[in-house]
N, C-alpha and C positions, 0 to 999 in steps of 0.2 A: 940321259938327257933330262933336264928338268921340264916340268909341264910348261908348254908354250904360253906366253902371255897373249899371243895372237897366232892363229893358224889360218892363213888366208889361201884358199884354193882359187887359182886364177890362171890366166894364160901367161906363159913365160916365153920370151923370145931368147933362144939360147945362142944362136949364131947367125952369121950372114952367109949366103942370102937368107933372108928371114924365114925361119921355120917356127911355127908356134905349136906348142903342145901343152897339155894340161900339166900343171905343177902346183907347188905349194910354197908359200913364204911363211917362215916361222921366226918368231922372236922369243928368246928365253934367256934366263940367266945361265951363265956358263957353269957346268957341273964342277969343274976343278977349281974355279975362282969366281965366287959369287959377286965379285966387284966388276966382272966383265959381262957384256951382253953378247949372246950369240945370235947372229942373223943368218938364216939359212934359206937357200933356194934349192928345191928338190923336184925331181920328176923322173921320167923313165931313164934319163941319162945318168942318174945318181944324185948326189947332194953336194952342194958347195957351201962352205961355212965361212963366215967372217966374224972375227972376234972384235968387238968394239968397246971402247972405254965409255963411261957414261957421257962424257963430253961429245964424243963422236956420235953416239946414239941420239943425243938431244939435237945435234946439228942435222942429222938425217930426218928426225921427226919434225923439226921446224921446217925444213925444206919441203917435206911431203905435205904438211899442213898448208903452207903458203901456196904451193902449186895446186893443191886440191881446191882452194878457195878461188884461184884464178880460173881453173878449169870449170868449176861450177858456174862462175859468172859468165864465162864464154858460152857454156851450154844454155844458160838462161837467155842470153842475148840471141842465140841462134833460134831458140824456140819462139821467141817473140817476133822474129823476122818472118816466120812462116805463116 
């Protein structure tokens, strides 16, 4: 596997009913095809991989960014109400 561009240790919800466990999210270029991006979720259960095209990866990145901005704004509003 190529060196991850990001290696984020976080809580991962794997199944329902909700069980949370420590896991990692990694993003890297695919070893076999450098034009693809590998998104992986791993933990004690193993690792799940998704191969993404650059367009798909950008769509996910944009969705994450927009959602993060809204979440930060909501958090800021909540702290001002206290």
